N, C-alpha and C positions, 0 to 999 in steps of 0.2 A: 815493457811499457817504456822504458828508457831508451831501449834499442829502437823501437818504432819512432818514438819522437825524434831521436837522432838522425833516423833516415829520412824522416820528413823535413828536417831542418838542415840537412847535410850541406846543400848548396849555400845557404845563407851564412852557415858557420864558417865555411871556406872563405867566402867573400869578406866576412868579418876579420878572419885571419889575415887575408891578403892586405886589406887597409891597413891592419895592426902593424904588418911588416913594412909597408911603405911610409907610414907616417915619420918614424924616427929618422931615417937617413935624410928624407925630404926636409925636415925641420933642421937638421944639422947643417944641410946644403944651405937653406935659405937664411940661417942665422949666422952664417959665416961673416957677412958683411952688413947685416941689418938686425935690428932688435926682434926679440921674440914677438913682441905685440905686433909690429908690422907685418911679420911673416906669418902669423897664425891665420888670417883670412885667406890670403892666396893658396897657402898649403891645403887647408881644408876644403876650399872650393874645387881643387883638383882631385882630391882623394875620396871625400865622402860619397860623391855620387856613384863611385864604384860599388857602394854596397847593393845598389839596385840595378846593376849592369845586365843581369841575365833576363831581367823583366822588361828592361826600357833600354836595349842596347844602343840604338840610334840617338835617342835623347841624352843618354849619358855621354856618348861620344861628342855631341854637340856642345854640351856643358863643359866637359873636360877641355875640348879644343879652345872654346872661348875663354875659359879660365887661364889656359896656358898662354893664349895671345895677351891677355890683360895683365898677367902676372909679370910678364918681362918689362912691362912699362913702370911697375912698382918696385919690384926687388930684382929683376932681371929673370933670364931663363932659368927654370928648375930642371932637374933630371926627367927625361921624358917616359919615366916608367909607367905613370897613370895613363898617359896618352897611348902608349904602346898596348897596355892592358885593354884599354877601351876599344882601339881598333881590332884587336885580336878578339874580342867579345863579338863584335859586329860581324866578322868574318866567320865566327864558329856558329853563330845562332841566327843568321839571316840568309837569304838566298844570295847565291853568287853575284847575280846581276846587281842587287842592292848593296852588297858589300864592296863590289868593284867601285861603284859610283861613290860611296862614302870614303873608300880609301884614296880615290883621286882627288876628292875635294880636300882631304886632309893634307896630302902631299902638296897640293897648290897653297895651302894656308901655312905650311912650315916656315917659309921666309918671314912671315909676321911674327912668328914666335922667337926668331933670332935677331930681329932687326936692330934691337938695341946693342947686341953683343958683336955681331960679325959685320954689320952693315950689308951693303950689296957689293962689296969688293972681294970678299973671301967666301969661297963656297966649301970649305973643307968641313966645317961643323954642319952646314946644311946638308952635305952628302952623307955624313954620319947619322944624322937624324932621320933622313929618308931611308937609308938602308935599314936602320933599326926599326922604324915604322912599317916597312915593307916586309921585313922578317916576321913581324908580329902578325901582319895580315896572312902571309903565307902559311904560318903555323895554325892560325885559327881556321883557315880554309881547309887545310888538311885534316884537322879534327872534325870539321863538319863533314867533309867527304866519308871519312871512316865511320862516323855515326850513322850516315845514310846507308852505307854499305852493310853495317851490322844490323841495322833495322830492317833492311830488306831480306837479309839472312833469316832474322827472327820471323818475319812475316811468311817468308817461304817455309820455314820450319813448321810454323803454325798451321799453314795451308796444308802441307804434307801430312801433318797429324790429323786434321780434319778429314782429309781424303782417306787415311788409313782407317780412321773410325767409321767412315761411311762405307768402306770396303768391307770391313768386318761386320757391320750391321747388316749390310747386304747379303753377304755370305750366310750370316745367321738366319735371316728371313728365307733364304733359299733352302737352307738345311731344314727349317722348321716346315716349309712346304713339302719337301721331299718325305720328311717323317709323317706329315699328315697324310700324304698319298699312301705310304707304307701302311699306316694304321687303317685307312679306308680300306686297302686290299685285305689286310688280315681280318678286320672285323666284319667287313661285307661277306667274304667267303665263308668264314666259319659260322657266323649267324645264320646265313642262308641254309647251310648244311644242318645245322642244329634244328632250324624250324621245320625243314622237310622231314628230318628224322623223327621230330616230336610228333608231326602230324601223322606220320605212318605208324608210330608206336600207338597212338590214341586209337587208330582204326583197327589194329589187330591186338589190343591189349588183352581182351577177354578171350577172343577165338584163338589167337596163336601168341601165347605169353612168351615163347622162346624167341620168336622173331621180334617182339616188343622189346625183349631184354637186349637183343643184338642192336636195335635201333638206340636204346639208352646207352649202351656201350660206345656206339659211334658218337653220340652226343657228348659223352664224357671225353672220348679222345679229341673230338674237334675243340671243346672247351680248353682242354689242358694244352693242346697245340697253339690255340689262339693266345692264351696267357703266356706261353714261353715266348712267342714273338713279340707280344706286347711289352714284356720285361726287357727283351733285347733292344727294341727301338726305344723305349723311354730310358733305358741304359745309356744310350748314346747321348741323350740330353743331359743326364746327370753326371756323366763322368767323361773325361777325355783318354781314359785308358782303355783305348779300343781293342788293345791285345787281349784282353780278358774276356771279350765278348764272342759269343759263338758266331760262326760265319753265317752270312745271309743265304737264304735258300737258292738254290739254282736248278737247273735241269736235271741233275742227278736226283733230285727229290720228285721228279715229275711222276713216276709210277706211283709213289705214295699218295700224291694229290689225286691221280685218277682213280686210284683204289678208294680214297675217301669220298669221292663224288659218286662213284658207283654204289656206295652204301645207301645213297638217297633214293635208289631206283633208277636213276638216268643210266642208260646203256652208253658207255663211253669207249670208243675204239681208238687206240693210239698207233700211229705209224711214224716209224722212224727211217730216215733215209740218210746215210752218211754217219760219220763219227761226230758225236757231239762233245767229246772231251777236249780239254784244253781251249775253251772259248774264253775270250776277254770277260773279266769280271762283270763289267757293266752289261755287256750283252747277256751273259748267263742269267743274271738276276732279273733284267728286264724281260727276257723271253719267259721265264718262269711266272713273273707277275702277270703278263699279258695273257698267258694260257689260263692262270688262275682267275683273273678278272673276267675273260670270257666265258669260262664255265660258270662262274658266279652269276653273270647276267642271264645265262641259259636257265639256270635254276631259279632265278627270281621272276623272270620275265617272260620266257619263251614258251612255258607249257610244253616242253619237248619230251620225247621218249628216248631219243638217240641223239648222240653228238660224236663227232669225229675230230681228233687233233692229229694234225700232220706237221712233222718237222723235216725240214730238207737241208741238210748241211753240205755246201759245196766249198770250193776253195776259197771263193771271195764273199760268200754270203750265206746266211742263215735265213731261211724261209719258214714262216709259221702260218698254219691256216686251222682255224677252228670253226666248225660248222654244226648245225644242228637242224632238226626237222620241226622246229616250232613255229610260232606264228609270225615270223618275219619281223616286221617293224616293232612288234611288242617286245622283242628282245632288247631294244635299246633302253637304258635307264631314263627315266623321266626327267631327272635333273641333269643328265648328260656329263656327270662328273667321272664316271668311269672310262667312257670314251676319250675324254679330254686327258685323263691321266694316262691312257695308253698312247695318245698322240704325243704327249709330252716326253714320254719315256723313249719312243722311237725317234723323235726329232732330235732329241739330246744326242743320240748316237749316230745321227746322220742317215737314218733309215726311212722308211715309207710305211704308212698304215692305210689300209682300206677297210671299211666296215659298212655293212648294209644288207639288204635281203639277199639271200643265196640264190644261185641259178636254179635250183629245184625246191624253191620255198626255204622256209626257215631263214636263218640269219648266219652271215659269214664275217669272220674277222681275219684279215690277212695282214701279216707284218713281214717286213724284210729289214734285215739288219747288215750292213756291210762289214766284212771282217778285215778290211785292208788296215793293217797295224799302224800305218801313218795316219790314217783319219781317225783312228780310235785313240791315238796318243799312247 
């Protein structure tokens, strides 16, 4: 409470202290050759306005200058401490253009302050007074310049902090969008497999119970796999300790994915050309997700019986093609999110994606990823 009050009144307390310091020596000087009663009014006229010098710097300078001129006709010239402090305040708290004008007018008025003391024949005291006032103006102007510089630094720091927060917010949004796409891939694929298996189990439950049990086991495995990936993805949101997370799936898990899809009754042929090892991590994950998404769309929309997955790895490119013998346009999701997600993945890595009806019917998804190390970072 006291500390806050002191911070709020700090400037006023400093000004009170300065006036309290100026009053004794000024009174001593004024009463050397005049009575205390005669000296009170001139001394107070020069010093008391300094109490509000920060709020009204130009007005205070005018009052102090006028008091200094009139005082020398009553008790003679007083020490110029009050005038120097007033011109310092103007230079420190007003624009340079304004303070220069005020300083020039003050210098022009200095001879009036010393007219009774030195006349117009001696300029030594006038020169000393002018140097003293000019030094006060220079000191105040330097303080104003430093304050403006520090203020600019603070504003720049605030701006950089806002930009940093905006970058963090943007990165967080992008990460959430990426996780949302991953969740879409996981849930869409696993649920599609489970729905197909559940339908197959229902069809053969009474006539072929063993086959129905196989379908139920496949549903269980798909559910467990989905839960594992969901925990992995949600774990990224909950913790920054990524080292404890299992790796994201890649093309090494492609055979397992194909086998899982085959359990639904869809005949899937896998053709590999070239070595798929040592792919960049982003390409490896995105390639797996595109195959997964394409097969999921086939299961959900194509009414297909056969599908083919082709991967061709060359020195500079990985090409993926997933085709089926379904109903063509019906393979495309009605909401379009699957294809949009695939396009985003491929574009992020500098590749290209084509999706549409196949040449021999059905639907085809073709993706190409450049493997140039420079482009992939």
